[in-house]
N, C-alpha and C positions, 0 to 999 in steps of 0.2 A: 603266506596267505596274501592274496591281492584283493582290492576291492573292485567293484564293477568298472571303475574308471581306469583300471589297470595300474594304479599307483600302490607301492608297496606300503602296507600298513605299519605305522610307526616311523616312517621316514620323515624327516623334517620337511616343511613345506618351504619352497624357496620364494622369497618376496622380491619383486623388482622395485627398487627405489629410484625415484627420479632425482638425478644430480642437480643441486641447486648452484647457482653462480656464486662464487667466492668473492670477498670484499675487492680483490685485485683483478677481477674479470669484468667483462661487459659483454652483453649480447647484441651483436650487430643485427641489421634488419633481416639477414638470411637465417638467423637463428642459432648459428654456430657460436660456441663460446670461444673467445680469444682473450688472451691476457693483454692488459695494458702495457705499452712500452715502459720500462722503468726509467724514472727520471735520473739524469746525470746529477752529479754533485753541483755543476755550474748552474743547471736549470732550476734546482731546487734553492739556490742561493737567494736570500732575501736581502734587500738593501737595508743594512743595519743603520740604525740612527748614528750620526756622528756627534761628537761632543763639541759644543759651541764654546769658543773662546773670544771674548771681545778684544779687538786690536787697540781700542782706546778705553780709558776708564770713565768715560762719561755716561755711557749706556751699556746695558747688559747685552750679550751676544744674541743674535737672532736664532731662535730655536730651528733645528734641522728640518723639521717637518714643515715649517713655514718656509724655509729657504727652497725646499724641493718643490712646493706648490708654485712658488714665484719662477723657479727655473723652468718649470713645464709652461709658462706663459710667455717665455722669451720668443721674440720674433726673428732672431737670427742666432745661429750656432756655427762655430768653427772647430773642427776636429784636427788634432796634432797627433801624428803617429811617427814612429821611426822604423826604418827598415834594417837590413843587414848592414848597411853601411853607417848606421847611427845618424843619419842626416835627417833633421825634422822635416815633416811634410804637413803643410797646413792647408785645409780646404773647407769651404762651407758645407754643411749638411742640414737636412730636415730632421728634427728630433722631436719625440712626443713622450709624454709621461704616462705610463701605464702601471697601475698598482703601485705607485710611489717609486718606480724605477725608469730612468731615462733610457730610450731606445732611439736607435738610428739605423738607417739602411743604406746600402751601397751595392753596387755591382760587384759580383766576385772577381771581375777582371780588372777592377780599379787598382791604383797604387795603394790606396788607404787599405784595402782589403788584403793585398799581398803583405803590406806591412804588419797588419794585425795578425796574420797567420805566423809571422816570425815573432812578434812582440806584441802581446795583447794589451800591454800597458799604454795608456794614451791620456791625452787631456782634452777636455772640451771647454771652450770659452763661449760664454752666452751674453747676449744683450738682455739681461734681466735685472730687475731691481734687487738690490741687496746680496746678489750672488753672481760672480763674474767668471770664476775659474773652478772646474772640478777635475781632480786627478782620479784615475781609477783604471779598472780592468774590463775590457770589452769581452763578452762571451757571446758566441753566435747562438742564435735561438733556432731550435729545430722543431719544436712542437707546433703542430698546426693550429691547436686551439689558442696558444699564446700569440701566434702569427696573426691569428684572425683579430685578436684583441688590438694589436699594433696597427693593423690594417684600418680597423675602424677608427682608431685615434687619429691616423693620418688623414682620413676622409673628413673627420669632424674639424680638425685644426686647419688644414692646408687645402681642403677640397681635392685632395690627391687620392683617386680611388684605385686601389691595388687589390689583387685576389690572393689569398693565402692558400698554397697547395704545394704538395711535394717538398715541404721543408723550406719554401722560400716565398717572396712576394713577387707577384707578376703583374705587369702593366704593358698594354699594347703600345703605348706612346713614348714611354721613357720619361726621365726626370732629369733636368739639368745638373743637379747637384748629386745625383745617385748614378748617372751613367746608364747603359743600356740594360734593359731586363734579361733575366731575372735578378732579384735583389736578395742579398743576405741581410737579415735583421740582426742587430747586436744589442745587448743589454749591457749597461754600464754599472758596474759595482764600484761605488766611490770609495776612496782610501783618504782623501783630504779635499778641501775646498776653501776657497777665499771670496769674501765679499767685501766691497768697498763702497761706504755710503757716499751718495752725492747729495744728500738732504738730511736735515736735522731729524726727519721722521724715521730714517733708517740707521742701522748700526753696523760699523765695519767689524766683520766677524771672520775668524778662522775656524774650521771645522776639521776635527781629526778623529780617528778611531780611539776608542778609550784605552786600548793597549799601547798607544803611542803617546798618550798625554803626558806621561811622566819621563818622557825620553828628551 
């Protein structure tokens, strides 16, 4: 038996449910759902605090958080990398602190970029109070939202205006220390650092990862 509308009596009514975005999805302006690109292990790596050890017994070591703030205010940085021949290569770079992590940029065609592709372990020396040398591992930044934060920091600190797109930084004029555009941005994950006091107000300190302190 059927009703006037032609539907079979007793058959379940079908409901149409509107699909809601899931937590790992976002709705772009065109209205279509797309999944966010999953973060790599390197991109989710957070700069972990290093353990401070005073190099002299007169004063306690400088806390790592304070050292990183001072590192971000340095007016000069030098990056040391090694390539396949293990020869050290040292050049000046422009560096900025974003969310507690030091970032620097360079052309993908530069010697330092080629070296980092072979060996991401590197050293940065800085003209900063209480922290002079940072050993660590450089990881290339791919996410445009993080690149925009780095670009904003460059504009604030150096008045160097770059645009973040397609996983790189772009600038029409170029930069003397970074080479021709586009630029790859790198985040430095520190493994150890050293600071040598030049006044009584500062403390000479070595910083290491907690798992290395007993070695």
